[in-house]
N, C-alpha and C positions, 0 to 999 in steps of 0.2 A: 627178640629180634635185634641183631646187631646193626651198627651204623651203616655198614656196607649194604646190608640187604635193605634197609630203609631207603637209602639213596637210590639203589637200583629200582625199587618199587615206585619212587617219585618219578624216576626218569621214564619208566614204562607209562605211568599216568600221563606224564607231559607229552610223550609221544601219541598217546591215544587222543589227548585233547587237541593236538596239532592236526590230527587227521579228521577232526570233527568238521562237518559240512559248514557250520556257521562260526567257525574259530575266529575269523577276522572281526565279524560283526559284534560277537560278545566281548572280545577283548576291547573293542572301541567303546562299548557301552560301560564297561568296567572302569575305564579310564576317565570318563566324562565327569563323574562326581569329584575327582581329584582337582578339576579346574574350579568348581564351586567351593570346595574346601580351602583351596589357596586364596580364592578371592575373599572369603569370609575372614581368614586369618589376616590378610593384608588390611582389610578394611577396619578390623578390630584394632590393629597396631596404629593405623593412621588416626583412628578416632581418639584413641588414648593419648596420642602424641598432640593432637590438636587441642584436646581437653586441658592437658598440662599448660599449653602456651597461651590459651585464650579464655580459660576459666571453664566452668561447667558446660555451658552452652557451645563452646567452641566457636568457630568462624561460620556464621549463618549463611554467608555467600559461597565460601569455598567448600563446605561440606557436600551440598547437592552436586557440585561439579565433580567432586572425587567419586561420589557414588555412581553418577552416571558415567564417568569414565571407566570405572571398574567394571560396570555392567557390559559396557560395549567392548571392552578389552577381553572379557571373558567370552563373550559371543564370537568375536573374530578369531580368538585363539582356538576355539573349539571347531570353528569352520576351517581354518588353516590345518589343524591337526586332522580333520577328516579327509581333507584333500590329500594331504601327504600320506595318510595311512591307506587310502583307497585308490591311489593315483594309478596303480597297475591293474585295477579291476576292469572288467569289461564295460561296465556302465560309466566310467570316468576316463579310462585310457584308451579305449578303442577308437580308432580313426573313422569318422563318418564319411569325409571326403577330403580332397586336397585342393588348396588354392595355390597354383604354381607348385612350389616345392614345400609349402607349408601344410602339414596335416592339421585338419579341424576335428577336434575332440570335444567332449564336454567341458574339459578344463579350458579350452579355448575361450569359452563364454564365462566361466565361473571367475577365473583370474581378473579379468577387467572388471567384471560386476563387483567384485570385493574391493578392488582398488577404488573405483569411483563411489561406491556406497560409503567406504571408509573416509574418503576425502569429504563427502557431503556432511557426514556425522561430525567430522573434525571441525568443519566450517561452522556448524551450528552450535557446537560446544564453545568454540571461540567467540562467537558473537554473542552468545547468551550469558557466559560467566567471566570472560576476561575483557573484552573490548570495552564494556561500559566503565571500567576502571580507568582505561586510557582516556576515555571521553570526559569522564568527570575530572581528571587531572588537568586536561587542557581546556575544559569549559567550552566544549563545542556544542553548537545548537543541535536541535533534533534533526533538522534536515540534513546538516552535514554528517551527522551520525549515521543516518539512514543511507546516504550516498556511499559513504566509505564502506559500510558493512556489505552492501550489495556488490560493489566493485570487488572487494576482497573475496566474496563467495564465488563470483564468476571467474576470477583468476584462479582459485584453488580448483574449481571444476575443470577448467581448461587444462591446467597442468596435470591433473589427474588422468585426463583423457590422453594427453601426450605421453604419459608414462605408461599407461595400460596398453595402448595400441602396440608399441614395439614388444611388449611382453608376449604377445601371440604371434609375433612375426610379421606385423603389419609393416609395409613398405611405404614411407611417406612420399615417395615419388608419384604414387597413385594419386595423391591430392592435386597434382598439376591437372591430371585428366579430369578429376572431380570438379575442379574449379572452372574448367571450360564448360562442362555440363551444367554446373550450377549457374554460370553466367547466362547460358541459354534459357534455363528454366526462370531466372529472375526477369529476363526480358519478355517471356511469353506468359508466364502464369503467376509467379510469386513476387511481382513487383511490389504489391501492397504490404506484404509480410517483410520484405527487405526494407521498405520505407519506414515501417513502424519500428523495426529493429535498430535501424540507424538513428531515428528519432529518440528511441529510448536512451541511446548511448549519449546523444546531445543533451537531453534532459538531465541525466545523471552528472555529466561534466559541467555543462553550462549553468545548470540549476535555475532556469526561469521559474520553475515551480518546485516546491518540495513538500514532503510529508507534513501535514498540519497546516498548510496554507489555505486561506479562504479565497476562492477565485470566482470569476464569472466568465464562462465560455458560452458564447452565444447568449441565450436567455436563460441559461442554467446557472444558478447560484449554488455553490457547493464547497465542500472541504475535501482536500486531498488526503486519501487514506493509505494508498499504497501505489508505488511506482515499480513496475516490472520492466523487463526488457522489451516487451511488446506492447503492452497496454497499461493504462492507469486507472485505479479504482477510485472513484469520488463518491462522497455521500452527501445527499441534498439535505435541506432543512427538515424534510419529511421523513428522514432516516431511510431514504431509498439509495441503495448502492447501485452505481452506474459504471460500467466498463467502457472506457473511452480509448480508441487507438492513439498511440503516442504521436502519429503524424498530425493529428489535429491540433495539438498544442504548438507544434512548429509552424504549421501553415496558417492557422487562424489567429485572430486577435484574441488574446487572454488578458482579462483584467485580474491582477493579483493584489488584492487588498493588504497581504501580509508581506509583500516584497519590500525589503529595506525597512522603513519605519512604518509599523502597523497603524499609526495614528491617522484618522481620517476626518474630513469635514463633512457635515451633513447640513441640510436646509429644510425649512418648513416654509411654504408659501401661504399667505393668508391675505384676504381681502375684507375691508370694513366699509361701511356705508359713508358716503359723502356727508360731511358735517360732523364726523367723529373727532374726538381729541386725539390727534395723532401722537402727541407726546405721551399721553396717558397709555396709549397703545404700546408705544416703545418701552415704557417702564414695566408694563405687564409682561411683555415678551422676555425681556432681560431677567425679570424676577423669576419666571418660569424656568428659564435655563439655568440660573444660579442656583435654585433650589435643588436641582437634580444632582445627585452625587457622582453619577458616571460622566458628567460633562466637565471638561477640563477648564481650569481658570486661566491657563496660558497655552495658546492664544485665548483671549477672552471671547464670550459671545458677542454678537453684533446684530444690529437690526438695520436693514436698508429699506429706504422708501423707493420702490421700483418704478411706479407708474400710476398715472391717472387713468384708470380703466373705464370700460363702457359703463360698468354698473358699480364699481367699487374702487376705492384706494388701495393699491397693491403693495404689500410689504413682504419682506423675506427675513426670517431669522436664521442666522448662520451660527453654528457651534461645532466644537471638536470633541471627539471621543476617542479613547486610547486604543480601542480594538473594534475592528469592523464587525465581530460578532455581536456587538451591542446595538447595532444600527436599528433594527426593527423595534426592539424592546424600549430604546430611549425614545424614539420618535412617537410611539404609542403613548408612552407616559406624558410626554410633552403635550400632545394633542388633547388628552383628557384635561390636563391642568390648564391649558389655554382656554379651552371651552368653559371651564368653571370660572375662570377670572373674568372673561368677557361677559358672561351672564351676570356675575355678581356686580360688575361695574356699568352694566347697561350699554356696552358696546355692541353694535348691530353688525352681524355678518349678512350682507344683502343677498337676496336672490337675483340671478340674471334677469334683466328686463328687456323686453322687446316690444315696439310699438307696431301694431298692425293697422295699415290704412286700406279701407274698402272704397273702390272707385265705383260710382253709379254707372250702370250699364242700361242702354236703351231697351225698352220692352220688346220692340220689333226684332231686334237682334237676337234676343233670348228665344222669341218663338221661332225663328228660322233655325237656330241651333237645335231646338226640340224637334222640329220637322226632319232635319237631316238625320238625326239619330234614329228615327223610325223608318227610314227607307230601306227596303230590302236589298240583300247583296246582289250585285250585278246591275242595279238600276242607274 
């Protein structure tokens, strides 16, 4: 068989293949493995390059980032290739309906979805693998890192939406009408949602609380775990997670033990019997405080003689701890130790005493009261 005959036969086969009913679908499936092959080759080259520069193990932080980036680039490349390949088919290119002069097809929804999802993934990769290096370089605290990460995430999402909407022919002049409708909706039905949204922005910018803070709101003692745009998640000391609307942190009084200097002062109140050696009690209380490793030496502990009470001489032990997380544990340890020392030195903690005086009552009055209680109703 000559070369001309072979070429002619190949052309006949190719023409027959083009006439096959599922020609486009099979061609598409044939090209997909090429993307994975290209990904594998690129990862191998990058891995070899990193191993040469950083030793056998390479960069432990950069390697997961490159692998994740390669996986998502491969996924989006296949998605975009599929859209381009099948853009003229009936299930992608056919018009469902029109909005004004803009035809609405499946692509009308796919393109913005890809743009927005790609921006979300980019934001996650940025915060997970790159931003922590910037934070480490400038020694930013955990709360500032969280605030900056969340704000950057929201900015990226908003920009992606602004880019995606014109891609489908969206006219931004419609937003003026939408703003008016939204204003009416806020006034009648979603005022609380808008209030929580604005409160979330205030918390992120003003930072009265931040992730990791120990706070008290109402009667709730808790740690801040997550701050979102609408609500804040806190965790109690019993490991209960509570979702609190952001507006409560703006409208209510919040005690933040971690705001500024985390050092806090605590107190223990104690009363001893009249006649006790008060100077001995002072020495014992100071000894208890100085023995505990979590109590600070500067400012030093102090004992105050508060009052001559009804049943006891009242004293107060004041001490400083470096972190509010230690409050309950330190106070419990001090109470145990104080009780041991007082028993050891014979210092008495008195019970409250009350004197009850009984006045004599005339027997005749008692008999009259007894008769009145036995009279029938209505008599």
